[in-house]
C-alpha positions as CSV (number, residue, x, y, z in Angstrom):
1,M,-15.8,12.1,-21.4
2,K,-13.0,12.7,-23.8
3,N,-9.9,14.0,-22.1
4,F,-7.0,14.0,-24.5
5,F,-3.5,15.2,-23.8
6,L,-3.6,18.3,-26.0
7,C,-1.1,20.5,-24.4
8,I,1.8,20.3,-22.0
9,T,5.5,20.7,-22.4
10,G,7.9,17.9,-22.1
11,L,6.9,14.4,-22.8
12,L,3.2,14.7,-23.5
13,I,1.7,15.4,-26.9
14,S,2.1,19.0,-28.0
15,F,-0.6,21.2,-29.5
16,S,0.0,24.4,-31.4
17,G,-1.9,27.3,-30.0
18,W,-3.4,27.8,-26.6
19,C,-4.6,24.9,-24.5
20,K,-8.1,23.9,-24.1
21,V,-9.5,23.5,-20.6
22,R,-8.7,20.0,-19.5
23,V,-8.3,17.9,-16.4
24,P,-6.1,14.9,-15.5
25,A,-7.5,11.4,-16.0
26,I,-8.4,10.9,-12.4
27,F,-11.3,13.2,-13.1
28,S,-13.5,11.1,-15.4
29,D,-17.0,9.8,-15.6
30,H,-17.8,7.6,-12.6
31,S,-15.4,9.5,-10.3
32,V,-15.9,9.3,-6.6
33,F,-15.4,12.5,-4.5
34,Q,-14.8,12.4,-0.7
35,Q,-18.0,13.2,1.2
36,G,-18.2,15.8,4.0
37,G,-15.4,18.2,3.0
38,G,-13.4,19.9,0.3
39,N,-12.4,18.2,-2.9
40,P,-9.6,19.8,-5.0
41,I,-10.4,19.8,-8.7
42,W,-7.6,21.0,-11.0
43,G,-6.4,21.1,-14.5
44,W,-5.0,23.3,-17.2
45,A,-6.2,26.1,-19.4
46,K,-5.0,29.1,-21.3
47,P,-3.0,31.4,-18.9
48,G,-5.4,34.0,-17.5
49,E,-8.5,32.0,-18.6
50,E,-11.3,31.8,-16.0
51,V,-12.5,28.3,-15.3
52,T,-15.8,27.6,-13.4
53,V,-16.6,24.2,-11.8
54,S,-20.2,23.6,-10.9
55,T,-21.7,20.5,-9.4
56,S,-25.2,19.0,-9.4
57,W,-25.0,18.9,-5.6
58,G,-25.1,22.7,-5.6
59,T,-21.5,24.2,-5.6
60,K,-20.0,26.6,-8.0
61,D,-16.4,27.8,-7.9
62,S,-14.1,29.7,-10.2
63,A,-10.4,30.0,-10.7
64,T,-8.1,31.8,-13.1
65,A,-5.3,29.8,-14.8
66,D,-1.9,30.9,-13.7
67,K,1.0,31.8,-16.0
68,N,1.7,28.1,-16.4
69,G,-1.9,27.4,-17.3
70,R,-2.6,25.6,-14.0
71,W,-5.9,26.2,-12.1
72,M,-7.6,24.6,-9.1
73,V,-10.8,25.0,-7.1
74,I,-12.2,23.3,-4.0
75,A,-15.6,21.8,-4.4
76,Y,-17.3,21.1,-1.1
77,T,-19.5,18.0,-0.6
78,S,-21.9,17.2,2.1
79,K,-23.7,13.8,2.2
80,A,-23.0,10.7,0.1
81,G,-24.9,10.2,-3.2
82,T,-24.7,9.1,-6.8
83,G,-25.8,10.2,-10.2
84,H,-24.1,13.6,-10.0
85,E,-22.6,15.7,-12.7
86,V,-19.6,18.0,-12.5
87,T,-19.3,20.7,-15.2
88,I,-15.9,22.3,-15.9
89,Q,-16.4,25.4,-18.1
90,G,-13.9,27.7,-19.7
91,D,-13.7,28.5,-23.4
92,N,-14.7,24.8,-23.8
93,K,-16.7,22.6,-21.5
94,I,-16.1,19.2,-19.9
95,V,-18.9,17.3,-18.2
96,L,-18.2,14.4,-15.8
97,S,-21.2,12.2,-15.6
98,N,-22.4,9.5,-13.1
99,V,-20.2,11.0,-10.4
100,A,-20.5,9.7,-6.8
101,V,-19.9,11.2,-3.4
102,G,-18.7,8.8,-0.8
103,E,-15.4,7.5,0.7
104,V,-12.1,7.6,-1.1
105,W,-9.0,5.6,-0.2
106,L,-5.5,5.5,-1.6
107,C,-4.1,1.9,-1.9
108,A,-0.3,2.0,-2.6
109,G,2.7,-0.3,-2.5
110,Q,4.7,-2.9,-4.4
111,S,3.8,-6.1,-6.2
112,N,1.7,-7.7,-3.4
113,M,-0.5,-4.6,-3.3
114,G,-0.8,-4.9,-7.1
115,W,-1.5,-8.6,-7.1
116,S,-4.9,-8.9,-8.8
117,M,-8.0,-10.3,-7.3
118,G,-8.5,-12.5,-10.4
119,N,-5.2,-14.4,-9.6
120,S,-6.0,-14.9,-5.9
121,F,-7.7,-17.6,-3.9
122,E,-11.5,-17.3,-3.8
123,A,-11.6,-15.3,-7.0
124,G,-14.3,-17.6,-8.3
125,K,-16.7,-16.3,-5.6
126,E,-16.5,-12.8,-7.1
127,A,-17.3,-13.9,-10.7
128,N,-20.8,-12.3,-10.6
129,V,-20.0,-9.2,-8.6
130,N,-22.0,-6.1,-9.5
131,L,-21.4,-3.1,-7.3
132,P,-21.9,0.0,-9.4
133,D,-21.2,2.3,-6.5
134,F,-17.9,0.6,-5.6
135,R,-15.5,2.2,-8.0
136,I,-11.8,1.7,-8.9
137,Y,-9.2,4.0,-10.4
138,K,-6.1,2.4,-11.7
139,S,-3.5,3.6,-14.1
140,A,-0.4,1.9,-15.6
141,R,2.8,1.6,-13.7
142,E,5.1,4.6,-14.3
143,H,8.2,6.0,-12.8
144,W,10.1,9.2,-13.7
145,H,13.2,11.2,-12.8
146,E,11.2,14.4,-12.2
147,P,7.8,14.9,-10.6
148,L,5.0,14.5,-13.2
149,S,2.0,16.8,-13.3
150,E,-0.1,14.0,-14.8
151,N,0.3,10.4,-15.9
152,R,0.7,9.3,-19.5
153,D,-1.7,6.4,-19.3
154,R,-4.5,7.6,-21.6
155,L,-6.7,4.7,-20.9
156,A,-6.9,5.3,-17.2
157,K,-10.3,6.1,-15.8
158,W,-12.7,5.4,-13.0
159,K,-14.6,2.1,-13.4
160,S,-17.6,0.7,-11.5
161,C,-17.0,-2.7,-10.0
162,D,-18.1,-5.6,-12.2
163,P,-16.5,-9.0,-12.9
164,K,-14.0,-7.6,-15.3
165,S,-12.8,-4.6,-13.3
166,A,-12.9,-6.6,-10.1
167,A,-10.6,-9.3,-11.5
168,E,-8.1,-6.6,-12.7
169,T,-8.0,-4.8,-9.4
170,S,-5.5,-5.3,-6.6
171,A,-7.0,-8.1,-4.4
172,V,-6.1,-6.4,-1.1
173,S,-7.7,-3.1,-2.4
174,Y,-10.7,-5.0,-3.7
175,Y,-11.6,-6.8,-0.5
176,F,-10.9,-3.7,1.5
177,G,-13.1,-1.4,-0.6
178,K,-15.9,-3.9,-1.0
179,K,-16.2,-4.5,2.7
180,L,-16.2,-0.7,3.4
181,H,-18.9,-0.2,0.7
182,Q,-21.1,-2.9,2.1
183,K,-20.7,-1.8,5.8
184,L,-20.9,1.9,5.3
185,G,-23.7,1.8,2.7
186,V,-22.2,4.7,0.7
187,P,-20.2,4.8,-2.5
188,V,-16.5,3.9,-2.1
189,G,-13.7,4.7,-4.4
190,I,-10.2,3.2,-4.3
191,I,-7.2,4.6,-6.0
192,Q,-4.7,1.8,-6.8
193,R,-1.1,2.8,-7.1
194,A,1.2,-0.2,-7.1
195,F,4.6,-0.9,-8.7
196,A,6.4,-4.2,-8.4
197,G,9.9,-4.5,-7.0
198,T,10.0,-1.0,-5.6
199,P,11.8,0.0,-2.4
200,I,10.3,2.6,0.0
201,E,13.1,4.9,-1.1
202,G,11.4,5.2,-4.5
203,W,8.1,6.3,-2.9
204,M,9.5,9.4,-1.3
205,P,11.2,12.5,-2.9
206,W,15.0,12.3,-2.8
207,A,15.2,15.6,-1.1
208,I,13.6,14.4,2.1
209,Q,15.8,11.4,2.5
210,S,19.1,12.8,1.1
211,A,20.7,12.8,4.6
212,D,19.8,9.1,5.3
213,P,23.1,7.1,5.1
214,R,21.3,3.9,4.0
215,T,19.5,5.8,1.2
216,I,22.7,7.5,0.2
217,A,24.3,4.0,-0.1
218,H,21.3,2.7,-2.1
219,K,21.5,5.6,-4.5
220,K,25.3,5.2,-4.9
221,L,24.9,1.6,-5.8
222,L,22.5,2.5,-8.6
223,D,24.6,5.4,-9.7
224,D,27.7,3.2,-9.9
225,G,25.8,0.7,-12.0
226,S,24.6,3.5,-14.3
227,N,28.0,5.0,-14.7
228,R,29.3,1.6,-15.9
229,L,26.5,1.4,-18.5
230,I,27.1,5.0,-19.6
231,A,30.8,4.3,-20.1
232,R,29.7,1.6,-22.5
233,G,27.5,4.1,-24.4
234,Q,24.1,3.4,-22.8
235,T,23.6,7.0,-21.8
236,K,20.6,8.8,-20.3
237,Q,20.2,10.8,-23.5
238,K,19.8,7.6,-25.5
239,A,17.4,6.2,-23.0
240,L,15.3,9.4,-23.2
241,A,15.4,9.4,-27.0
242,N,14.2,5.8,-27.1
243,Y,11.5,6.6,-24.6
244,Q,10.3,9.5,-26.7
245,K,10.1,7.2,-29.7
246,E,8.2,4.6,-27.8
247,L,5.8,7.1,-26.3
248,K,5.0,8.5,-29.7
249,E,4.2,5.0,-30.9
250,Y,2.0,4.5,-27.9
251,N,0.1,7.7,-28.4
252,D,-0.3,7.0,-32.1
253,K,-1.9,3.7,-31.3
254,I,-4.3,5.3,-28.8
255,D,-5.1,8.0,-31.4
256,R,-6.0,5.2,-33.9
257,G,-8.4,3.8,-31.3
258,E,-6.3,0.8,-30.3
259,T,-6.5,-0.2,-26.6
260,M,-4.9,-3.7,-26.3
261,K,-1.3,-4.8,-26.4
262,N,-2.4,-8.4,-26.8
263,A,-5.5,-10.5,-26.0
264,F,-5.0,-10.1,-22.3
265,K,-3.0,-6.9,-21.7
266,S,-4.0,-3.2,-22.3
267,L,-1.7,-0.8,-24.0
268,S,0.4,1.2,-21.5
269,P,3.1,3.9,-21.8
270,P,6.7,2.8,-22.0
271,I,9.1,2.8,-19.1
272,I,12.8,3.2,-18.8
273,T,14.7,0.3,-17.3
274,K,18.4,1.3,-18.0
275,P,20.5,3.0,-16.9
276,S,19.4,2.3,-13.3
277,S,19.7,6.0,-12.4
278,M,16.6,6.4,-14.6
279,G,14.9,3.2,-13.3
280,H,12.1,2.3,-10.9
281,Q,14.3,1.6,-7.9
282,Y,16.0,5.0,-7.8
283,P,15.1,7.2,-4.9
284,G,12.0,9.4,-5.6
285,H,11.2,7.9,-9.0
286,I,8.0,6.1,-8.0
287,F,6.8,9.0,-6.0
288,N,7.3,11.3,-9.0
289,A,5.0,9.2,-11.2
290,M,2.7,7.3,-8.9
291,I,2.0,9.8,-6.2
292,A,2.7,13.4,-7.4
293,P,0.3,13.3,-10.3
294,I,-2.7,12.3,-8.2
295,R,-2.0,14.6,-5.2
296,P,-4.0,16.4,-3.9
297,Y,-7.1,14.4,-4.9
298,A,-9.2,14.2,-1.8
299,I,-8.9,11.0,0.2
300,R,-10.1,9.8,3.5
301,G,-7.0,7.7,4.2
302,M,-4.4,5.3,2.8
303,I,-3.6,1.6,3.0
304,W,0.0,0.5,2.3
305,Y,1.5,-2.9,1.4
306,Q,5.2,-2.6,0.8
307,G,8.3,-3.8,2.6
308,E,9.5,-7.0,1.0
309,R,12.1,-5.0,-1.0
310,N,13.3,-3.4,2.3
311,A,13.6,-6.6,4.3
312,K,16.4,-8.3,2.5
313,N,18.5,-8.3,5.7
314,A,18.0,-7.5,9.3
315,P,19.7,-4.1,9.4
316,Q,17.7,-2.9,6.4
317,A,14.5,-4.2,8.0
318,E,15.2,-2.5,11.3
319,H,15.8,0.8,9.5
320,Y,12.4,0.5,7.8
321,A,10.6,1.9,10.8
322,N,12.4,5.3,10.3
323,Q,11.6,5.3,6.6
324,L,7.9,4.4,7.0
325,K,7.5,7.2,9.6
326,Q,9.1,9.6,7.2
327,L,6.8,8.5,4.3
328,I,3.7,8.9,6.4
329,G,4.7,12.3,7.6
330,H,5.5,13.6,4.2
331,Y,2.4,12.3,2.5
332,R,0.2,13.7,5.3
333,N,1.8,17.1,5.4
334,T,2.1,17.7,1.6
335,W,-1.4,16.3,0.8
336,H,-2.8,18.6,3.4
337,G,-0.9,21.6,2.1
338,E,-1.5,21.0,-1.6
339,S,-5.2,20.4,-1.0
340,W,-5.4,23.8,0.8
341,G,-6.4,22.0,4.0
342,S,-9.1,19.8,2.4
343,V,-7.2,16.6,3.3
344,S,-6.4,16.1,6.9
345,D,-2.7,16.3,7.9
346,G,-3.4,13.3,10.1
347,F,-5.3,11.1,7.7
348,P,-5.3,7.4,8.7
349,V,-2.6,5.1,7.3
350,Y,-2.9,1.4,7.7
351,F,-0.2,-0.9,6.5
352,T,0.3,-4.6,5.9
353,Q,2.7,-6.5,8.1
354,L,4.7,-8.9,6.0
355,P,3.1,-12.4,5.7
356,S,4.9,-15.7,6.1
357,W,7.5,-16.9,3.7
358,N,10.3,-19.5,3.6
359,P,10.2,-23.0,5.2
360,P,7.9,-23.3,8.2
361,Q,9.4,-22.4,11.6
362,S,11.1,-25.4,13.4
363,K,13.1,-23.8,16.2
364,P,11.8,-21.6,19.0
365,V,13.4,-18.3,17.7
366,E,15.0,-17.7,14.3
367,G,18.1,-15.5,14.2
368,V,19.6,-12.9,11.9
369,E,18.5,-14.8,8.8
370,A,14.8,-14.0,9.7
371,S,14.8,-10.5,8.4
372,W,11.1,-10.4,7.8
373,V,10.3,-10.8,11.5
374,V,12.5,-7.7,12.0
375,S,10.4,-5.9,9.4
376,R,7.3,-6.9,11.3
377,E,8.6,-5.4,14.5
378,S,9.5,-2.2,12.6
379,M,5.9,-1.9,11.4
380,Q,4.6,-2.7,14.8
381,K,6.7,0.1,16.3
382,V,5.3,2.6,13.7
383,S,1.7,1.6,14.6
384,Q,2.4,2.2,18.2
385,E,4.4,5.5,17.8
386,V,2.7,7.3,14.9
387,Y,-0.8,8.8,15.4
388,N,-3.8,7.4,13.6
389,T,-2.0,4.4,12.1
390,G,-2.7,0.7,12.3
391,M,-1.3,-2.6,11.1
392,A,-3.0,-5.6,9.4
393,V,-1.3,-8.7,10.8
394,S,-0.8,-11.3,8.1
395,I,1.5,-14.1,9.5
396,D,-1.3,-16.6,8.9
397,T,-1.2,-15.7,5.2
398,G,1.7,-16.1,2.8
399,D,3.4,-19.1,1.2
400,A,6.5,-21.1,2.0
401,I,7.8,-20.7,-1.6
402,E,6.0,-18.0,-3.5
403,L,6.9,-14.4,-2.8
404,H,3.5,-13.4,-4.2
405,P,1.0,-15.4,-2.1
406,K,-2.6,-15.8,-3.3
407,N,-4.3,-15.6,0.1
408,K,-5.0,-11.8,-0.1
409,K,-8.6,-11.8,1.1
410,P,-7.8,-11.9,4.8
411,I,-5.4,-9.0,4.4
412,G,-7.9,-6.8,2.6
413,L,-10.6,-7.6,5.2
414,R,-8.3,-6.8,8.1
415,H,-7.5,-3.5,6.6
416,A,-11.3,-2.8,6.2
417,Y,-11.9,-3.7,9.9
418,L,-9.1,-1.4,11.0
419,A,-10.8,1.4,9.0
420,L,-14.3,0.5,10.3
421,G,-13.1,0.5,13.9
422,K,-10.6,3.2,14.0
423,T,-11.7,5.6,11.3
424,Y,-15.4,5.2,11.2
425,G,-16.0,4.4,14.9
426,F,-17.9,1.1,14.5
427,P,-18.0,-0.6,18.0
428,I,-16.3,-3.7,16.7
429,V,-13.2,-5.7,17.4
430,H,-10.8,-4.6,14.6
431,E,-7.4,-6.1,15.5
432,G,-5.8,-9.0,17.3
433,P,-4.5,-9.4,20.8
434,I,-1.9,-6.9,21.8
435,I,0.5,-7.5,24.7
436,D,-0.2,-5.1,27.5
437,E,1.7,-6.4,30.5
438,F,4.6,-8.7,31.1
439,S,5.3,-10.2,34.6
440,K,7.3,-13.0,36.1
441,A,6.0,-15.4,38.7
442,G,8.8,-17.8,39.7
443,Q,9.4,-20.2,36.8
444,K,6.4,-18.8,34.9
445,V,5.8,-15.7,32.8
446,V,2.4,-14.1,32.6
447,L,1.5,-12.1,29.5
448,R,-1.6,-9.9,29.8
449,F,-3.3,-8.8,26.5
450,K,-5.6,-6.1,25.4
451,S,-7.9,-6.2,22.3
452,I,-9.0,-9.7,23.3
453,G,-12.6,-9.2,22.1
454,S,-14.7,-12.1,23.4
455,G,-11.6,-13.9,24.6
456,L,-8.3,-15.4,23.6
457,M,-8.0,-18.7,21.7
458,P,-5.6,-20.8,19.7
459,G,-6.0,-20.7,15.9
460,G,-6.3,-24.5,15.7
461,K,-6.8,-27.6,17.8
462,G,-4.6,-28.1,20.8
463,K,-2.4,-25.7,22.8
464,I,-0.7,-22.7,21.5
465,D,2.9,-23.7,20.5
466,S,4.3,-20.4,19.1
467,F,5.8,-18.9,22.2
468,A,9.5,-19.1,23.3
469,I,11.1,-18.1,26.6
470,A,14.7,-17.6,27.6
471,G,16.7,-16.9,30.8
472,K,19.7,-14.6,31.2
473,D,21.7,-17.0,29.1
474,R,19.6,-15.9,26.1
475,V,19.0,-19.5,25.0
476,W,15.5,-19.8,23.6
477,Q,13.3,-22.8,24.4
478,W,9.7,-23.6,23.4
479,A,7.3,-22.6,26.0
480,D,4.2,-24.4,27.3
481,A,1.3,-21.9,26.9
482,K,-1.9,-21.8,28.8
483,I,-4.7,-19.3,28.2
484,D,-6.2,-17.8,31.4
485,Q,-8.9,-15.2,30.6
486,D,-7.1,-12.2,29.2
487,S,-3.6,-13.7,29.8
488,V,-1.3,-16.4,28.6
489,I,0.9,-18.2,31.1
490,L,4.2,-19.5,29.9
491,S,6.7,-22.0,31.3
492,S,9.4,-24.4,30.3
493,L,11.2,-27.1,32.3
494,K,14.4,-26.0,30.5
495,V,14.2,-22.4,31.7
496,K,14.2,-22.1,35.5
497,K,14.3,-18.3,35.6
498,P,12.7,-16.8,32.5
499,V,13.4,-13.2,31.7
500,A,12.2,-12.8,28.1
501,V,9.5,-13.9,25.7
502,R,9.2,-14.0,21.9
503,Y,6.2,-14.9,20.0
504,A,6.1,-16.2,16.4
505,W,9.6,-15.0,15.9
506,A,10.4,-16.5,12.5
507,M,10.1,-16.0,8.8
508,N,7.2,-18.4,8.5
509,P,5.4,-19.1,11.8
510,S,2.2,-20.0,10.0
511,G,2.5,-23.7,10.8
512,R,2.5,-23.2,14.5
513,N,-0.7,-22.9,16.6
514,L,-1.0,-19.1,16.7
515,L,-2.8,-16.8,19.2
516,Y,-6.1,-15.1,18.1
517,N,-9.0,-13.4,19.7
518,Q,-12.4,-15.1,19.3
519,E,-13.3,-12.6,16.6
520,G,-10.6,-14.2,14.4
521,F,-7.8,-11.6,14.5
522,P,-4.3,-12.9,15.0
523,A,-1.7,-11.5,17.4
524,S,1.4,-9.9,15.9
525,P,4.8,-11.3,16.5
526,F,6.4,-9.5,19.4
527,R,9.2,-9.8,22.0
528,T,9.7,-8.5,25.5
529,D,13.5,-8.2,25.3
530,D,15.6,-5.5,23.9
531,W,18.5,-7.7,22.9
532,P,20.3,-6.7,19.7
533,L,18.8,-8.5,16.7
534,F,22.1,-8.4,14.7
535,D,25.8,-7.5,15.1
536,P,26.4,-4.3,13.1
537,K,30.0,-5.3,12.6
538,A,29.2,-8.8,11.3
539,E,28.8,-9.8,7.7
540,V,25.2,-9.1,6.5
541,V,23.1,-12.2,6.1
542,E,20.6,-11.9,3.2
543,V,17.2,-13.5,3.2
544,N,16.8,-16.9,1.7
545,K,14.8,-17.1,-1.5
546,P,13.4,-20.6,-1.7
547,K,13.8,-22.6,-4.9
548,K,10.4,-23.4,-6.5
549,P,10.0,-27.1,-7.1
550,K,8.8,-28.2,-10.5
551,G,5.0,-28.4,-10.6
552,Y,4.6,-26.5,-7.3
553,Q,1.1,-25.3,-6.6
554,S,0.2,-22.9,-3.9
555,Q,-2.5,-23.9,-1.4
556,D,-4.4,-21.7,1.0
557,W,-4.0,-22.3,4.8
558,N,-6.6,-22.8,7.4
559,R,-7.3,-19.9,9.7
560,P,-10.2,-18.7,11.9
561,E,-12.9,-16.8,10.1
562,I,-13.5,-13.2,11.1
563,K,-16.6,-12.7,13.3
564,E,-18.3,-9.5,14.0
């Protein structure tokens, strides 16, 4: 299908005369539509032109383009299937071929969501993959200072999963989608939207967070930096003019049939980096270009891997719970509204708890310097407090040095099992042990767990050594841990009257012997106390970024295999 940018005001290619009927790139050959409900299909045409969308599964719907040329219909699907056609007819005709109906998931976040399968551990095992009904939609990274109606990436399209497309795809998204496809036995489509180095502030419109003091401070910092550049002549107008020039060069290359920037990288639209008020970390800018253009494409749900950029210190990491709740609520409400009710206003959202990073844990409980464990607690709270959410625990993945670890497969699989268990109702264990009850018995503490599957177990040989207990003095000591059916009994000769427990409370607890259920899912870090995690009046302690030794090579860690 040819779908050129023939008409739209602003930064896309202009075309004299009325627009032809056209659709955004997310509607292409090999598209996947969500089964069992309404699927918004939209595009542009001449104002007042009637557009009819008919499908080979038997629906036919018409709409009239509004004064801005925008039109939309809802095409209803029933059961899953492949080999379909979708015909979009106005004064001209577009035919989408080899369309599938199945399950569609949005996969969004920052660089670790974007980290490719081909650069991950175990990539060699996928070298011969051939799953034509597992499909991937991915477009180039973009950000913008206003909401975009469509992306500028003219090479973006749906692709069936083969060795090349698999290697290019986000590893977490790939293993998630592949497992769903194999277990559900229906076509699965993943929509990858990832942008490196982006804070959660960038993934929400500025308007909904404009009263948040931390977001206001974040925006002011970027505005102040911009104003200094502008004072030296690096203005927004110059940035936009240069962008227009580079965008024309990009479009000219595409028009000439070029597709590659070099032997390894495809051509992509330009982005603005300076001034920072036009950049990718500014509130709303990622949302405007990575979410707004694809909404309200029908999705079953969303997986989210972002948070490193919002865990630089403990106060920021603690605040993340409020922001993640806000993001989920906004995405759900607006997707539901803009899809005319086709997408649920409570669609499932599963997010990745931050993995291990920094030197391995050596003391019972790390302090204010361990901001990532605060982030993990923030995500845990969201999973407990927000309807239809879940969290993929990942403390047994990560790397002591690299911010971008290569052990992404366990994370993708854990997201898939969350979806299989919680969204699709498979009677399987889909998450690790969760603390259910805390009680004291003399010098001992008893922790009772739920989601134990076939039983509790340590991740490696020997006893679990990742618990700490403290008395009223708040001095933490390593605890002796003993598994007793659905419980763990803790004690320490150094703590006569324990009052609190913390588990895996560190930046990198991966080297400890961690708690799992026998199905191979790890327990999340947790605490039973409500003691302050930082002094709001004290100087903020920033997270340590380890120096990479010369010749350093990442190695995967041992962990229990997932068992169904």
